[in-house]
DRENPA-3360 file (N, C-alpha, C; in nm, 2 decimals, always signed):
BEGIN
1 = MLSRISRR = -16.19/-2.54/+8.10/-16.08/-2.55/+8.01/-16.10/-2.46/+7.89 ~ -16.22/-2.48/+7.83/-16.25/-2.40/+7.70/-16.24/-2.25/+7.73 ~ -16.29/-2.21/+7.84/-16.29/-2.06/+7.87/-16.15/-2.01/+7.89 ~ -16.06/-2.09/+7.94/-15.92/-2.05/+7.95/-15.86/-2.04/+7.81 ~ -15.89/-2.13/+7.72/-15.83/-2.13/+7.59/-15.89/-2.01/+7.51 ~ -16.02/-1.99/+7.53/-16.09/-1.88/+7.46/-16.03/-1.75/+7.51 ~ -16.00/-1.74/+7.64/-15.95/-1.62/+7.69/-15.81/-1.59/+7.63 ~ -15.73/-1.69/+7.62/-15.59/-1.67/+7.57/-15.60/-1.62/+7.42;
9 = YSIALYEE = -15.69/-1.68/+7.34/-15.70/-1.64/+7.20/-15.76/-1.50/+7.19 ~ -15.85/-1.47/+7.28/-15.91/-1.34/+7.28/-15.81/-1.23/+7.31 ~ -15.73/-1.26/+7.41/-15.62/-1.16/+7.45/-15.52/-1.15/+7.33 ~ -15.48/-1.26/+7.27/-15.39/-1.25/+7.16/-15.44/-1.17/+7.04 ~ -15.57/-1.19/+7.01/-15.63/-1.12/+6.90/-15.64/-0.97/+6.94 ~ -15.68/-0.94/+7.06/-15.69/-0.80/+7.11/-15.55/-0.73/+7.10 ~ -15.45/-0.80/+7.15/-15.31/-0.74/+7.15/-15.26/-0.72/+7.01 ~ -15.29/-0.81/+6.92/-15.24/-0.79/+6.78/-15.32/-0.67/+6.72;
17 = AKSTGTLD = -15.45/-0.67/+6.74/-15.53/-0.56/+6.68/-15.49/-0.43/+6.74 ~ -15.46/-0.42/+6.86/-15.41/-0.30/+6.93/-15.28/-0.26/+6.87 ~ -15.19/-0.35/+6.86/-15.05/-0.31/+6.81/-15.06/-0.27/+6.66 ~ -15.15/-0.31/+6.59/-15.16/-0.27/+6.44/-15.26/-0.16/+6.42 ~ -15.33/-0.11/+6.53/-15.42/+0.00/+6.52/-15.55/-0.04/+6.45 ~ -15.59/-0.17/+6.47/-15.71/-0.21/+6.40/-15.82/-0.27/+6.49 ~ -15.82/-0.21/+6.61/-15.92/-0.26/+6.71/-16.06/-0.25/+6.66 ~ -16.10/-0.13/+6.61/-16.23/-0.11/+6.56/-16.27/-0.20/+6.45;
25 = KIAEDVDS = -16.18/-0.22/+6.36/-16.21/-0.31/+6.24/-16.22/-0.46/+6.29 ~ -16.14/-0.50/+6.38/-16.15/-0.64/+6.44/-16.28/-0.65/+6.51 ~ -16.32/-0.55/+6.59/-16.45/-0.56/+6.66/-16.57/-0.58/+6.56 ~ -16.56/-0.50/+6.45/-16.67/-0.51/+6.35/-16.66/-0.65/+6.28 ~ -16.54/-0.70/+6.25/-16.53/-0.83/+6.19/-16.58/-0.94/+6.28 ~ -16.55/-0.94/+6.41/-16.60/-1.04/+6.51/-16.75/-1.04/+6.51 ~ -16.81/-0.92/+6.52/-16.96/-0.91/+6.52/-17.01/-0.97/+6.39 ~ -16.95/-0.93/+6.28/-17.00/-0.98/+6.15/-17.00/-1.13/+6.14;
33 = VINIIEEN = -16.88/-1.19/+6.18/-16.87/-1.34/+6.17/-16.97/-1.41/+6.26 ~ -16.98/-1.36/+6.38/-17.08/-1.42/+6.48/-17.22/-1.41/+6.42 ~ -17.26/-1.29/+6.37/-17.39/-1.27/+6.32/-17.42/-1.37/+6.20 ~ -17.33/-1.38/+6.11/-17.35/-1.46/+6.00/-17.36/-1.61/+6.04 ~ -17.28/-1.66/+6.13/-17.29/-1.79/+6.18/-17.42/-1.82/+6.25 ~ -17.45/-1.72/+6.34/-17.58/-1.74/+6.42/-17.70/-1.73/+6.34 ~ -17.70/-1.66/+6.23/-17.82/-1.65/+6.14/-17.83/-1.77/+6.05 ~ -17.73/-1.85/+6.04/-17.74/-1.97/+5.95/-17.72/-2.09/+6.03;
41 = RDLELFFG = -17.83/-2.16/+6.05/-17.83/-2.28/+6.14/-17.73/-2.39/+6.08 ~ -17.73/-2.40/+5.95/-17.64/-2.50/+5.89/-17.49/-2.47/+5.92 ~ -17.46/-2.34/+5.91/-17.32/-2.30/+5.94/-17.29/-2.33/+6.09 ~ -17.38/-2.29/+6.17/-17.36/-2.31/+6.32/-17.34/-2.46/+6.35 ~ -17.42/-2.55/+6.29/-17.40/-2.69/+6.31/-17.27/-2.74/+6.25 ~ -17.23/-2.69/+6.13/-17.11/-2.73/+6.07/-16.99/-2.69/+6.16 ~ -16.98/-2.57/+6.20/-16.87/-2.53/+6.28/-16.87/-2.59/+6.42 ~ -16.98/-2.63/+6.47/-16.99/-2.69/+6.60/-16.97/-2.84/+6.60;
49 = SPIIDHVK = -16.96/-2.90/+6.48/-16.95/-3.04/+6.47/-16.80/-3.09/+6.50 ~ -16.79/-3.18/+6.60/-16.66/-3.23/+6.63/-16.61/-3.33/+6.53 ~ -16.70/-3.38/+6.44/-16.65/-3.48/+6.34/-16.60/-3.42/+6.21 ~ -16.62/-3.29/+6.19/-16.56/-3.22/+6.07/-16.42/-3.16/+6.11 ~ -16.32/-3.20/+6.04/-16.19/-3.16/+6.08/-16.16/-3.01/+6.06 ~ -16.06/-2.96/+6.13/-16.03/-2.82/+6.13/-15.99/-2.77/+6.00 ~ -15.93/-2.85/+5.92/-15.88/-2.81/+5.78/-16.00/-2.78/+5.69 ~ -16.10/-2.86/+5.70/-16.22/-2.83/+5.62/-16.29/-2.71/+5.67;
57 = KAAIIREI = -16.30/-2.69/+5.80/-16.36/-2.57/+5.86/-16.28/-2.45/+5.82 ~ -16.15/-2.45/+5.82/-16.07/-2.34/+5.78/-16.09/-2.30/+5.63 ~ -16.11/-2.40/+5.55/-16.13/-2.38/+5.40/-16.27/-2.31/+5.38 ~ -16.37/-2.35/+5.46/-16.50/-2.29/+5.45/-16.50/-2.15/+5.50 ~ -16.42/-2.13/+5.61/-16.41/-1.99/+5.66/-16.35/-1.90/+5.55 ~ -16.24/-1.94/+5.49/-16.18/-1.86/+5.38/-16.28/-1.84/+5.27 ~ -16.35/-1.94/+5.23/-16.44/-1.93/+5.12/-16.55/-1.83/+5.15 ~ -16.60/-1.83/+5.27/-16.71/-1.74/+5.31/-16.67/-1.60/+5.33;
65 = FEGKISQL = -16.56/-1.58/+5.40/-16.52/-1.45/+5.46/-16.41/-1.38/+5.39 ~ -16.33/-1.45/+5.30/-16.22/-1.38/+5.23/-16.27/-1.26/+5.15 ~ -16.20/-1.15/+5.18/-16.24/-1.02/+5.11/-16.35/-0.95/+5.18 ~ -16.41/-1.01/+5.29/-16.52/-0.94/+5.36/-16.47/-0.90/+5.50 ~ -16.37/-0.96/+5.55/-16.31/-0.93/+5.68/-16.16/-0.91/+5.66 ~ -16.10/-0.84/+5.77/-15.96/-0.82/+5.76/-15.88/-0.94/+5.75 ~ -15.76/-0.93/+5.70/-15.67/-1.05/+5.69/-15.63/-1.10/+5.83 ~ -15.61/-1.01/+5.93/-15.58/-1.05/+6.07/-15.70/-1.14/+6.12;
73 = MLNF = -15.82/-1.10/+6.10/-15.93/-1.18/+6.15/-15.95/-1.31/+6.07 ~ -15.92/-1.30/+5.94/-15.93/-1.42/+5.86/-15.82/-1.53/+5.91 ~ -15.71/-1.48/+5.94/-15.60/-1.57/+5.98/-15.63/-1.62/+6.12 ~ -15.69/-1.54/+6.21/-15.72/-1.58/+6.34/-15.82/-1.70/+6.34;
% end
């Protein structure tokens, strides 16, 4: 189930980046976000926690990444 959902979101992000001509920037943003989360155990646990609601997670994502990644990636 999760892989099916992940695939749909991945395709949607790819299509939007392609249509806006930002594929390279989105690829950089994805790598950056993944690296930052994987390098910080607390962040990894925070985002992996099922007891922390998605609103709080979205607020933390904005706080950490706003101005550092594209708006498309931030909204994604």
